[in-house]
N, CA, C and O of each residue as an XYZ file, in Angstrom:
792
protein
N      11.312    -12.782    -17.302
C      11.630    -11.713    -16.363
C      10.914    -11.930    -15.024
O      11.506    -11.768    -13.957
N       9.619    -12.302    -15.102
C       8.856    -12.498    -13.863
C       9.390    -13.688    -13.065
O       9.425    -13.654    -11.835
N       9.808    -14.742    -13.778
C      10.357    -15.902    -13.077
C      11.667    -15.532    -12.391
O      11.974    -16.046    -11.315
N      12.440    -14.642    -13.010
C      13.684    -14.170    -12.408
C      13.392    -13.373    -11.140
O      14.078    -13.530    -10.130
N      12.364    -12.510    -11.196
C      11.969    -11.721    -10.022
C      11.506    -12.656     -8.901
O      11.857    -12.458     -7.738
N      10.715    -13.674     -9.256
C      10.231    -14.601     -8.234
C      11.377    -15.387     -7.607
O      11.417    -15.582     -6.392
N      12.301    -15.831     -8.442
C      13.400    -16.653     -7.948
C      14.333    -15.861     -7.039
O      14.807    -16.379     -6.028
N      14.596    -14.611     -7.397
C      15.531    -13.780     -6.643
C      14.813    -12.596     -5.984
O      15.345    -11.487     -5.946
N      13.612    -12.836     -5.471
C      12.816    -11.728     -4.931
C      13.499    -11.038     -3.758
O      13.359     -9.826     -3.588
N      14.240    -11.796     -2.941
C      14.961    -11.198     -1.814
C      15.909    -10.109     -2.292
O      15.929     -9.002     -1.754
N      16.692    -10.441     -3.306
C      17.673     -9.492     -3.839
C      16.970     -8.334     -4.528
O      17.345     -7.176     -4.340
N      15.949     -8.642     -5.330
C      15.226     -7.600     -6.061
C      14.559     -6.624     -5.096
O      14.656     -5.410     -5.274
N      13.881     -7.149     -4.073
C      13.197     -6.282     -3.110
C      14.186     -5.421     -2.334
O      13.934     -4.236     -2.115
N      15.299     -5.998     -1.918
C      16.308     -5.222     -1.186
C      16.920     -4.137     -2.067
O      17.133     -3.012     -1.615
N      17.197     -4.470     -3.306
C      17.760     -3.486     -4.235
C      16.778     -2.351     -4.486
O      17.158     -1.180     -4.488
N      15.511     -2.704     -4.700
C      14.484     -1.673     -4.907
C      14.342     -0.792     -3.662
O      14.232      0.429     -3.777
N      14.345     -1.402     -2.483
C      14.247     -0.627     -1.244
C      15.439      0.311     -1.090
O      15.275      1.455     -0.667
N      16.631     -0.161     -1.429
C      17.834      0.674     -1.372
C      17.685      1.889     -2.288
O      17.969      3.016     -1.882
N      17.241      1.656     -3.516
C      17.058      2.757     -4.472
C      16.013      3.738     -3.956
O      16.193      4.952     -4.054
N      14.926      3.215     -3.409
C      13.854      4.081     -2.889
C      14.364      4.941     -1.742
O      14.040      6.127     -1.679
N      15.148      4.381     -0.841
C      15.679      5.147      0.297
C      16.593      6.261     -0.189
O      16.485      7.398      0.272
N      17.488      5.948     -1.112
C      18.416      6.960     -1.638
C      17.654      8.096     -2.305
O      17.888      9.268     -2.013
N      16.743      7.739     -3.200
C      15.981      8.762     -3.936
C      15.099      9.564     -2.978
O      14.976     10.781     -3.122
N      14.491      8.897     -2.009
C      13.602      9.585     -1.064
C      14.332     10.641     -0.248
O      13.816     11.741     -0.051
N      15.519     10.316      0.225
C      16.266     11.292      1.024
C      16.720     12.478      0.181
O      16.666     13.618      0.644
N      17.162     12.231     -1.037
C      17.538     13.359     -1.902
C      16.317     14.192     -2.262
O      16.384     15.422     -2.272
N      15.206     13.535     -2.557
C      13.973     14.252     -2.902
C      13.456     15.074     -1.719
O      13.058     16.226     -1.887
N      13.463     14.479     -0.528
C      13.013     15.206      0.668
C      13.911     16.399      0.950
O      13.422     17.449      1.367
N      15.209     16.262      0.732
C      16.138     17.373      0.944
C      15.879     18.491     -0.049
O      15.943     19.669      0.303
N      15.591     18.126     -1.275
C      15.285     19.135     -2.299
C      13.973     19.840     -1.976
O      13.858     21.053     -2.154
N      12.985     19.085     -1.502
C      11.685     19.699     -1.159
C      11.841     20.678     -0.006
O      11.354     21.806     -0.094
N      12.504     20.279      1.067
C      12.677     21.146      2.235
C      13.611     22.314      1.921
O      13.342     23.453      2.303
N      14.699     22.026      1.228
C      15.672     23.081      0.915
C      15.229     24.005     -0.198
O      15.793     25.084     -0.382
N      14.207     23.579     -0.949
C      13.648     24.382     -2.035
C      14.717     24.741     -3.074
O      14.693     25.820     -3.665
N      15.652     23.811     -3.279
C      16.721     24.029     -4.238
C      17.186     22.687     -4.792
O      17.287     21.701     -4.062
N      17.468     22.664     -6.093
C      17.949     21.439     -6.724
C      19.437     21.191     -6.452
O      19.911     20.058     -6.535
N      20.160     22.255     -6.130
C      21.596     22.149     -5.876
C      21.831     22.097     -4.371
O      21.367     22.963     -3.629
N      22.556     21.075     -3.929
C      22.847     20.926     -2.505
C      24.260     21.429     -2.217
O      25.179     21.245     -3.015
N      24.409     22.062     -1.067
C      25.739     22.522     -0.653
C      26.585     21.296     -0.288
O      26.032     20.235      0.000
N      27.896     21.425     -0.297
C      28.737     20.281      0.083
C      28.431     19.767      1.493
O      28.459     18.560      1.735
N      28.138     20.688      2.427
C      27.810     20.274      3.789
C      26.498     19.478      3.800
O      26.404     18.434      4.444
N      25.496     19.979      3.085
C      24.205     19.288      3.035
C      24.345     17.948      2.313
O      23.719     16.963      2.704
N      25.145     17.910      1.286
C      25.388     16.670      0.555
C      25.997     15.611      1.476
O      25.610     14.444      1.421
N      26.937     16.011      2.310
C      27.576     15.106      3.266
C      26.567     14.603      4.287
O      26.552     13.417      4.616
N      25.720     15.504      4.791
C      24.696     15.108      5.770
C      23.677     14.145      5.158
O      23.242     13.193      5.806
N      23.304     14.404      3.910
C      22.363     13.509      3.227
C      22.998     12.137      3.034
O      22.340     11.115      3.228
N      24.257     12.108      2.659
C      24.963     10.836      2.471
C      25.038     10.055      3.782
O      24.807      8.846      3.787
N      25.358     10.724      4.896
C      25.369     10.066      6.206
C      23.973      9.522      6.540
O      23.830      8.403      7.032
N      22.956     10.333      6.264
C      21.577      9.919      6.549
C      21.191      8.696      5.731
O      20.539      7.782      6.235
N      21.597      8.686      4.472
C      21.258      7.547      3.601
C      21.922      6.273      4.098
O      21.293      5.215      4.125
N      23.183      6.366      4.490
C      23.894      5.178      4.981
C      23.198      4.609      6.217
O      22.967      3.403      6.312
N      22.871      5.487      7.156
C      22.188      5.036      8.373
C      20.790      4.519      8.041
O      20.364      3.495      8.575
N      20.070      5.228      7.155
C      18.699      4.832      6.805
C      18.667      3.475      6.109
O      17.775      2.667      6.367
N      19.620      3.223      5.243
C      19.660      1.926      4.564
C      19.812      0.797      5.582
O      19.152     -0.237      5.473
N      20.674      0.997      6.559
C      20.872     -0.021      7.598
C      19.623     -0.148      8.467
O      19.139     -1.254      8.708
N      19.103      0.989      8.937
C      17.944      0.964      9.844
C      16.722      0.369      9.152
O      16.101     -0.552      9.683
N      16.371      0.883      7.973
C      15.197      0.373      7.259
C      15.397     -1.097      6.885
O      14.468     -1.898      6.988
N      16.612     -1.449      6.452
C      16.881     -2.838      6.079
C      16.690     -3.798      7.242
O      16.085     -4.859      7.088
N      17.207     -3.422      8.406
C      17.084     -4.279      9.590
C      15.625     -4.379     10.038
O      15.137     -5.472     10.323
N      14.934     -3.251     10.101
C      13.532     -3.268     10.557
C      12.651     -4.040      9.575
O      11.808     -4.834      9.994
N      12.839     -3.815      8.278
C      12.045     -4.569      7.294
C      12.364     -6.066      7.361
O      11.486     -6.900      7.135
N      13.601     -6.399      7.666
C      13.977     -7.804      7.826
C      13.316     -8.392      9.074
O      12.832     -9.523      9.044
N      13.293     -7.632     10.166
C      12.649     -8.106     11.400
C      11.173     -8.387     11.151
O      10.623     -9.354     11.679
N      10.533     -7.545     10.349
C       9.112     -7.723     10.043
C       8.881     -8.727      8.905
O       7.748     -8.916      8.462
N       9.950     -9.364      8.438
C       9.900    -10.407      7.409
C       9.238     -9.955      6.110
O       8.491    -10.715      5.495
N       9.502     -8.752      5.705
C       8.899     -8.244      4.464
C       9.591     -8.777      3.218
O       9.063     -8.645      2.114
N      10.761     -9.376      3.378
C      11.462     -9.937      2.221
C      11.160    -11.416      2.039
O      11.502    -11.992      1.006
N      10.533    -12.033      3.013
C      10.259    -13.461      2.959
C       9.001    -13.767      2.157
O       8.941    -14.781      1.461
N       7.997    -12.898      2.248
C       6.727    -13.149      1.579
C       6.841    -12.890      0.090
O       7.476    -11.930     -0.348
N       6.215    -13.765     -0.675
C       6.130    -13.496     -2.101
C       4.999    -12.503     -2.305
O       3.935    -12.640     -1.700
N       5.212    -11.535     -3.128
C       4.283    -10.407     -3.208
C       2.887    -10.796     -3.666
O       1.929    -10.115     -3.299
N       2.724    -11.833     -4.430
C       1.390    -12.133     -4.936
C       0.467    -12.669     -3.852
O      -0.742    -12.715     -4.074
N       0.967    -13.074     -2.702
C       0.131    -13.583     -1.629
C      -0.146    -12.556     -0.536
O      -0.706    -12.895      0.506
N       0.240    -11.314     -0.766
C       0.065    -10.303      0.270
C      -1.405     -9.915      0.398
O      -2.177    -10.034     -0.553
N      -1.774     -9.453      1.579
C      -3.106     -8.920      1.793
C      -2.967     -7.566      2.480
O      -1.851     -7.085      2.673
N      -4.084     -6.948      2.851
C      -4.063     -5.623      3.456
C      -3.250     -5.541      4.734
O      -2.655     -4.501      5.015
N      -3.208     -6.609      5.511
C      -2.427     -6.605      6.750
C      -0.942     -6.427      6.481
O      -0.233     -5.816      7.281
N      -0.471     -6.956      5.364
C       0.940     -6.811      5.022
C       1.302     -5.344      4.811
O       2.403     -4.923      5.166
N       0.401     -4.572      4.246
C       0.682     -3.158      4.014
C       0.738     -2.388      5.334
O       1.505     -1.435      5.466
N      -0.064     -2.796      6.298
C       0.022     -2.190      7.632
C       1.372     -2.498      8.278
O       1.923     -1.675      9.010
N       1.895     -3.684      8.001
C       3.223     -4.044      8.513
C       4.279     -3.137      7.892
O       5.200     -2.709      8.588
N       4.167     -2.832      6.591
C       5.121     -1.922      5.947
C       5.051     -0.537      6.573
O       6.079      0.098      6.806
N       3.828     -0.070      6.844
C       3.658      1.243      7.467
C       4.285      1.245      8.858
O       4.995      2.185      9.215
N       4.033      0.211      9.637
C       4.600      0.118     10.985
C       6.128      0.042     10.939
O       6.807      0.701     11.727
N       6.664     -0.754     10.026
C       8.127     -0.875      9.900
C       8.748      0.467      9.528
O       9.795      0.831     10.064
N       8.120      1.206      8.621
C       8.648      2.512      8.227
C       8.500      3.534      9.351
O       9.361      4.397      9.520
N       7.421      3.444     10.117
C       7.225      4.344     11.256
C       8.309      4.116     12.312
O       8.871      5.071     12.848
N       8.592      2.867     12.601
C       9.657      2.550     13.572
C      11.009      3.017     13.038
O      11.809      3.583     13.783
N      11.263      2.784     11.767
C      12.532      3.214     11.160
C      12.679      4.730     11.207
O      13.757      5.245     11.505
N      11.596      5.440     10.912
C      11.620      6.909     10.956
C      11.890      7.393     12.379
O      12.645      8.344     12.581
N      11.275      6.740     13.362
C      11.496      7.109     14.765
C      12.962      6.917     15.152
O      13.539      7.751     15.850
N      13.550      5.835     14.703
C      14.970      5.594     14.984
C      15.833      6.663     14.315
O      16.799      7.146     14.905
N      15.480      7.032     13.080
C      16.246      8.066     12.376
C      16.140      9.406     13.110
O      17.127     10.136     13.211
N      14.965      9.727     13.616
C      14.793     10.983     14.359
C      15.560     10.916     15.680
O      16.048     11.938     16.162
N      15.669      9.735     16.263
C      16.471      9.559     17.471
C      17.916      9.991     17.218
O      18.550     10.579     18.095
N      18.436      9.703     16.025
C      19.795     10.127     15.683
C      19.914     11.649     15.620
O      21.007     12.194     15.774
N      18.777     12.344     15.391
C      18.781     13.808     15.447
C      18.834     14.302     16.890
O      19.524     15.275     17.195
N      18.106     13.630     17.770
C      18.046     14.031     19.171
C      19.384     13.777     19.861
O      19.874     14.615     20.619
N      19.962     12.619     19.591
C      21.268     12.267     20.145
C      22.276     12.410     18.997
O      22.450     11.491     18.197
N      22.930     13.560     18.926
C      23.777     13.836     17.755
C      25.082     13.033     17.735
O      26.160     13.561     18.008
N      24.956     11.762     17.407
C      26.137     10.903     17.291
C      26.863     11.210     15.983
O      28.090     11.284     15.929
N      26.070     11.384     14.944
C      26.613     11.665     13.613
C      25.772     12.781     12.997
O      24.583     12.904     13.289
N      26.380     13.569     12.167
C      25.704     14.713     11.568
C      24.827     14.256     10.402
O      25.332     13.914      9.333
N      23.493     14.255     10.620
C      22.555     13.852      9.573
C      21.542     14.962      9.339
O      21.578     15.993     10.010
N      20.643     14.754      8.393
C      19.626     15.758      8.060
C      18.641     15.916      9.217
O      18.577     15.070     10.110
N      17.876     17.004      9.191
C      16.973     17.277     10.309
C      15.703     16.420     10.262
O      15.494     15.637      9.336
N      14.859     16.595     11.294
C      13.661     15.767     11.467
C      12.676     15.915     10.322
O      12.055     14.939      9.903
N      12.531     17.138      9.810
C      11.565     17.352      8.717
C      11.928     16.529      7.491
O      11.058     15.934      6.856
N      13.193     16.497      7.164
C      13.627     15.713      6.001
C      13.423     14.224      6.266
O      13.010     13.481      5.375
N      13.715     13.786      7.504
C      13.473     12.383      7.852
C      12.002     12.010      7.727
O      11.669     10.938      7.222
N      11.117     12.900      8.191
C       9.673     12.624      8.103
C       9.197     12.555      6.659
O       8.466     11.638      6.283
N       9.608     13.515      5.860
C       9.179     13.528      4.455
C       9.767     12.330      3.713
O       9.076     11.688      2.922
N      11.042     12.028      3.967
C      11.666     10.855      3.334
C      10.922      9.585      3.733
O      10.705      8.704      2.901
N      10.532      9.489      4.998
C       9.810      8.308      5.462
C       8.452      8.176      4.771
O       8.045      7.073      4.407
N       7.754      9.293      4.591
C       6.470      9.263      3.871
C       6.661      8.814      2.424
O       5.875      8.023      1.902
N       7.700      9.319      1.791
C       7.983      8.922      0.410
C       8.348      7.441      0.360
O       7.905      6.718     -0.532
N       9.150      6.995      1.313
C       9.585      5.587      1.349
C       8.393      4.656      1.517
O       8.256      3.689      0.768
N       7.530      4.932      2.488
C       6.418      4.014      2.757
C       5.438      3.979      1.582
O       4.961      2.905      1.217
N       5.132      5.123      0.987
C       4.187      5.108     -0.143
C       4.791      4.428     -1.367
O       4.107      3.677     -2.063
N       6.053      4.685     -1.625
C       6.701      4.059     -2.775
C       6.890      2.570     -2.550
O       6.696      1.772     -3.467
N       7.264      2.191     -1.341
C       7.463      0.788     -1.003
C       6.179     -0.009     -1.217
O       6.191     -1.064     -1.852
N       5.089      0.496     -0.690
C       3.800     -0.183     -0.866
C       3.386     -0.142     -2.332
O       2.893     -1.133     -2.869
N       3.586      1.001     -2.976
C       3.182      1.157     -4.374
C       3.859      0.176     -5.310
O       3.192     -0.464     -6.123
N       5.171      0.047     -5.208
C       5.836     -0.857     -6.149
C       5.553     -2.320     -5.830
O       5.579     -3.164     -6.725
N       5.285     -2.626     -4.566
C       4.935     -4.014     -4.234
C       3.536     -4.366     -4.725
O       3.293     -5.500     -5.136
N       2.617     -3.408     -4.685
C       1.289     -3.636     -5.265
C       1.425     -3.850     -6.770
O       0.785     -4.731     -7.342
N       2.264     -3.036     -7.401
C       2.500     -3.153     -8.835
C       3.107     -4.518     -9.170
O       2.676     -5.169    -10.121
N       4.103     -4.953     -8.395
C       4.702     -6.276     -8.616
C       3.670     -7.384     -8.441
O       3.636     -8.345     -9.210
N       2.832     -7.237     -7.423
C       1.798     -8.247     -7.185
C       0.843     -8.336     -8.366
O       0.452     -9.433     -8.766
N       0.463     -7.184     -8.931
C      -0.439     -7.188    -10.088
C       0.208     -7.883    -11.281
O      -0.441     -8.668    -11.974
N       1.482     -7.596    -11.519
C       2.180     -8.209    -12.650
C       2.315     -9.720    -12.446
O       2.069    -10.496    -13.370
N       2.700    -10.133    -11.249
C       2.856    -11.558    -10.973
C       1.518    -12.285    -11.058
O       1.457    -13.398    -11.581
N       0.454    -11.680    -10.557
C      -0.872    -12.292    -10.621
C      -1.293    -12.459    -12.076
O      -1.859    -13.488    -12.446
N      -1.024    -11.462    -12.894
C      -1.378    -11.529    -14.308
C      -0.597    -12.635    -15.014
O      -1.153    -13.347    -15.850
N       0.683    -12.783    -14.684
C       1.479    -13.842    -15.322
C       0.993    -15.217    -14.899
O       1.027    -16.152    -15.699
N       0.533    -15.363    -13.633
C      -0.012    -16.643    -13.193
C      -1.334    -16.942    -13.886
O      -1.623    -18.099    -14.190
N      -2.146    -15.909    -14.140
C      -3.404    -16.122    -14.856
C      -3.143    -16.649    -16.254
O      -3.845    -17.542    -16.730
N      -2.120    -16.089    -16.922
C      -1.784    -16.559    -18.267
C      -1.334    -18.012    -18.234
O      -1.699    -18.793    -19.114
N      -0.545    -18.383    -17.230
C      -0.113    -19.778    -17.094
C      -1.303    -20.691    -16.833
O      -1.366    -21.795    -17.375
N      -2.258    -20.238    -16.001
C      -3.452    -21.027    -15.714
C      -4.304    -21.216    -16.963
O      -4.883    -22.283    -17.166
N      -4.385    -20.171    -17.813
C      -5.154    -20.275    -19.050
C      -4.524    -21.306    -19.981
O      -5.240    -22.051    -20.650
N      -3.185    -21.359    -20.033
C      -2.508    -22.358    -20.865
C      -2.863    -23.761    -20.388
O      -3.139    -24.648    -21.196
N      -2.853    -23.958    -19.059
C      -3.162    -25.271    -18.498
C      -4.608    -25.649    -18.794
O      -4.883    -26.808    -19.103
N      -5.535    -24.706    -18.708
C      -6.952    -24.987    -18.955
C      -7.205    -25.355    -20.412
O      -8.106    -26.142    -20.704
N      -6.424    -24.798    -21.324
C      -6.640    -25.044    -22.752
C      -5.990    -26.340    -23.234
O      -6.179    -26.719    -24.390
N      -5.232    -27.029    -22.381
C      -4.605    -28.280    -22.793
C      -5.635    -29.399    -22.835
O      -6.562    -29.445    -22.027
N      -5.453    -30.297    -23.791
C      -6.345    -31.450    -23.920
C      -5.727    -32.642    -23.194
O      -4.533    -32.913    -23.324
N      -6.549    -33.339    -22.436
C      -6.100    -34.543    -21.755
C      -6.080    -35.698    -22.751
O      -7.007    -35.869    -23.542
N      -5.016    -36.480    -22.700
C      -4.943    -37.644    -23.582
C      -4.559    -38.870    -22.766
O      -3.861    -38.787    -21.755
N      -5.043    -40.012    -23.248
C      -4.733    -41.307    -22.655
C      -4.085    -42.129    -23.764
O      -4.678    -42.318    -24.827
N      -2.890    -42.609    -23.523
C      -2.140    -43.342    -24.545
C      -2.427    -44.825    -24.388
O      -2.345    -45.385    -23.295
N      -2.766    -45.447    -25.515
C      -3.041    -46.886    -25.512
C      -1.755    -47.596    -25.914
O      -1.205    -47.358    -26.990
N      -1.294    -48.459    -25.044
C      -0.052    -49.188    -25.280
C       1.072    -48.579    -24.470
O       1.134    -47.360    -24.308
N       1.964    -49.421    -23.958
C       3.049    -48.950    -23.109
C       4.381    -49.513    -23.591
O       5.215    -49.939    -22.792
N       4.567    -49.510    -24.916
C       5.806    -50.037    -25.486
C       6.745    -48.915    -25.889
O       6.667    -47.797    -25.380
N       7.643    -49.244    -26.825
C       8.638    -48.269    -27.291
C       7.991    -47.081    -27.993
O       8.450    -45.949    -27.841
N       6.936    -47.324    -28.753
C       6.252    -46.230    -29.456
C       5.657    -45.239    -28.452
O       5.654    -44.032    -28.696
N       5.158    -45.745    -27.331
C       4.593    -44.867    -26.292
C       5.684    -43.985    -25.694
O       5.443    -42.811    -25.414
N       6.884    -44.538    -25.495
C       7.998    -43.749    -24.963
C       8.347    -42.598    -25.900
O       8.573    -41.471    -25.460
N       8.388    -42.897    -27.195
C       8.703    -41.852    -28.191
C       7.607    -40.795    -28.210
O       7.898    -39.600    -28.266
N       6.342    -41.229    -28.163
C       5.210    -40.307    -28.175
C       5.224    -39.400    -26.940
O       5.006    -38.194    -27.058
N       5.476    -39.966    -25.765
C       5.546    -39.189    -24.521
C       6.668    -38.163    -24.599
O       6.489    -37.005    -24.222
N       7.816    -38.591    -25.088
C       8.958    -37.685    -25.219
C       8.625    -36.520    -26.148
O       8.960    -35.372    -25.855
N       7.970    -36.815    -27.261
C       7.589    -35.770    -28.222
C       6.600    -34.793    -27.600
O       6.747    -33.581    -27.758
N       5.603    -35.303    -26.900
C       4.592    -34.434    -26.273
C       5.234    -33.553    -25.212
O       4.954    -32.355    -25.150
N       6.090    -34.130    -24.379
C       6.717    -33.346    -23.303
C       7.698    -32.304    -23.835
O       7.868    -31.248    -23.227
N       8.337    -32.591    -24.956
C       9.332    -31.656    -25.491
C       8.744    -30.567    -26.374
O       9.230    -29.436    -26.358
N       7.705    -30.884    -27.147
C       7.249    -29.881    -28.111
C       5.760    -29.573    -28.065
O       5.324    -28.600    -28.681
N       4.969    -30.364    -27.358
C       3.526    -30.117    -27.351
C       2.940    -30.045    -25.946
O       1.750    -30.294    -25.756
N       3.775    -29.702    -24.954
C       3.293    -29.722    -23.570
C       2.245    -28.642    -23.295
O       1.461    -28.777    -22.355
N       2.216    -27.570    -24.100
C       1.186    -26.545    -23.924
C      -0.154    -26.967    -24.517
O      -1.188    -26.382    -24.195
N      -0.140    -27.980    -25.383
C      -1.368    -28.420    -26.051
C      -1.981    -29.672    -25.435
O      -3.201    -29.834    -25.437
N      -1.133    -30.562    -24.905
C      -1.620    -31.849    -24.414
C      -1.117    -32.154    -23.010
O       0.000    -31.796    -22.635
N      -1.970    -32.825    -22.247
C      -1.614    -33.309    -20.913
C      -1.848    -34.816    -20.900
O      -2.959    -35.282    -21.154
N      -0.801    -35.571    -20.604
C      -0.917    -37.033    -20.590
C      -1.506    -37.461    -19.251
O      -0.894    -37.270    -18.200
N      -2.699    -38.042    -19.305
C      -3.379    -38.510    -18.100
C      -2.771    -39.825    -17.640
O      -2.633    -40.063    -16.440
N      -2.408    -40.677    -18.586
C      -1.822    -41.968    -18.262
C      -1.711    -42.835    -19.492
O      -1.967    -42.387    -20.610
N      -1.332    -44.067    -19.281
C      -1.224    -45.054    -20.351
C      -2.047    -46.271    -19.953
O      -2.191    -46.573    -18.768
N      -2.587    -46.970    -20.951
C      -3.267    -48.234    -20.648
C      -2.618    -49.324    -21.497
O      -2.211    -49.091    -22.635
N      -2.534    -50.515    -20.914
C      -1.934    -51.637    -21.620
C      -2.594    -52.917    -21.145
O      -2.963    -53.053    -19.978
N      -2.737    -53.854    -22.073
C      -3.375    -55.118    -21.715
C      -2.403    -56.098    -21.060
O      -2.827    -57.146    -20.572
N      -1.134    -55.783    -21.043
C      -0.141    -56.628    -20.371
C      -0.179    -56.317    -18.875
O       0.245    -55.237    -18.465
N      -0.669    -57.226    -18.066
C      -0.836    -56.996    -16.623
C       0.499    -56.839    -15.892
O       0.539    -56.290    -14.790
N       1.593    -57.316    -16.499
C       2.915    -57.150    -15.878
C       3.371    -55.688    -15.868
O       4.208    -55.310    -15.049
N       2.829    -54.865    -16.768
C       3.228    -53.454    -16.863
C       2.366    -52.534    -15.994
O       2.726    -51.377    -15.779
N       1.237    -53.036    -15.495
C       0.301    -52.210    -14.732
C       0.974    -51.684    -13.460
O       1.703    -52.408    -12.782
N       0.718    -50.427    -13.155
C       1.224    -49.687    -11.997
C       2.694    -49.272    -12.112
O       3.239    -48.657    -11.195
N       3.327    -49.603    -13.221
C       4.651    -49.047    -13.495
C       4.454    -47.708    -14.194
O       3.328    -47.318    -14.503
N       5.549    -47.013    -14.438
C       5.437    -45.702    -15.088
C       6.471    -45.572    -16.201
O       7.560    -46.144    -16.137
N       6.103    -44.815    -17.208
C       7.015    -44.459    -18.290
C       7.134    -42.940    -18.286
O       6.143    -42.235    -18.480
N       8.326    -42.446    -18.070
C       8.585    -40.991    -18.026
C       7.641    -40.273    -17.063
O       7.191    -39.162    -17.342
N       7.346    -40.903    -15.942
C       6.497    -40.291    -14.933
C       5.014    -40.461    -15.160
O       4.215    -39.926    -14.392
N       4.620    -41.186    -16.187
C       3.203    -41.412    -16.483
C       2.843    -42.854    -16.142
O       3.468    -43.793    -16.633
N       1.850    -43.014    -15.314
C       1.476    -44.330    -14.775
C       0.749    -45.178    -15.822
O      -0.078    -44.690    -16.591
N       1.092    -46.459    -15.816
C       0.422    -47.420    -16.703
C      -0.767    -48.010    -15.949
O      -0.617    -48.574    -14.866
N      -1.945    -47.868    -16.541
C      -3.184    -48.314    -15.916
C      -3.645    -49.650    -16.511
O      -3.202    -50.050    -17.588
N      -4.532    -50.321    -15.796
C      -5.077    -51.615    -16.286
C      -6.036    -51.334    -17.448
O      -6.805    -50.374    -17.419
N      -5.973    -52.185    -18.461
C      -6.829    -52.058    -19.643
C      -8.212    -52.539    -19.360
O      -9.070    -52.506    -20.243
C-alpha cells in the first residue's frame, strides 16, 4: 500500500485535497448555518463554491509545488508553504464574494473552510510522512540484518547459487562478490555480482 502511495503520490495527494475541500465547505456551511439540513439555494451556492475552490486551491498548491515533494522529506518550511498557499487561495475565494461573478457562500464560510482545509491538509501529510518513515525504517532493519557473503568460484554452480539467493533468500543474504582463481574471469560479473581476484 505504501509503495502504491509513493508511486502515485501526485494522484493520491490531489484526490485527498479534493475530498478535504468538499468536506470542509460542507462542514463550514453546517457550522455557520447551525443546521445539518441545507436549503436548495444554499446547497447550490456550496456546490458553486466547491467547484471554484477545487480549481483555485489546486492551481495555487500546484504553483507552490506541494504535489512534487515526497512527504517523507518535508520539513517545517513546507508546512509554512501550505499555510501560505491556503491563505492565498482563501483570499481569492473571498475576492469572488466582493466581485459577485457567481453566487457562492459568504466570507465567513470561506474563512472557516480555509482553516479546516489548511489544518487537515497539514495533518494528513504529517500522518503520511510518519507512515512512510516507519515503512522505510522497517526496510532499513531488513537490510541491516542481512549477512554479507562472498562466493568462492565463478562457474555454473555460482550462477545457480546467486539465482537462488536473489529469488528466495534476498532478505537474509547480501552477495558482496565472487572470487575465482581463473584470472580470465576477474572483473567480469555474474548476475550483477563482480568477480574478484583470488
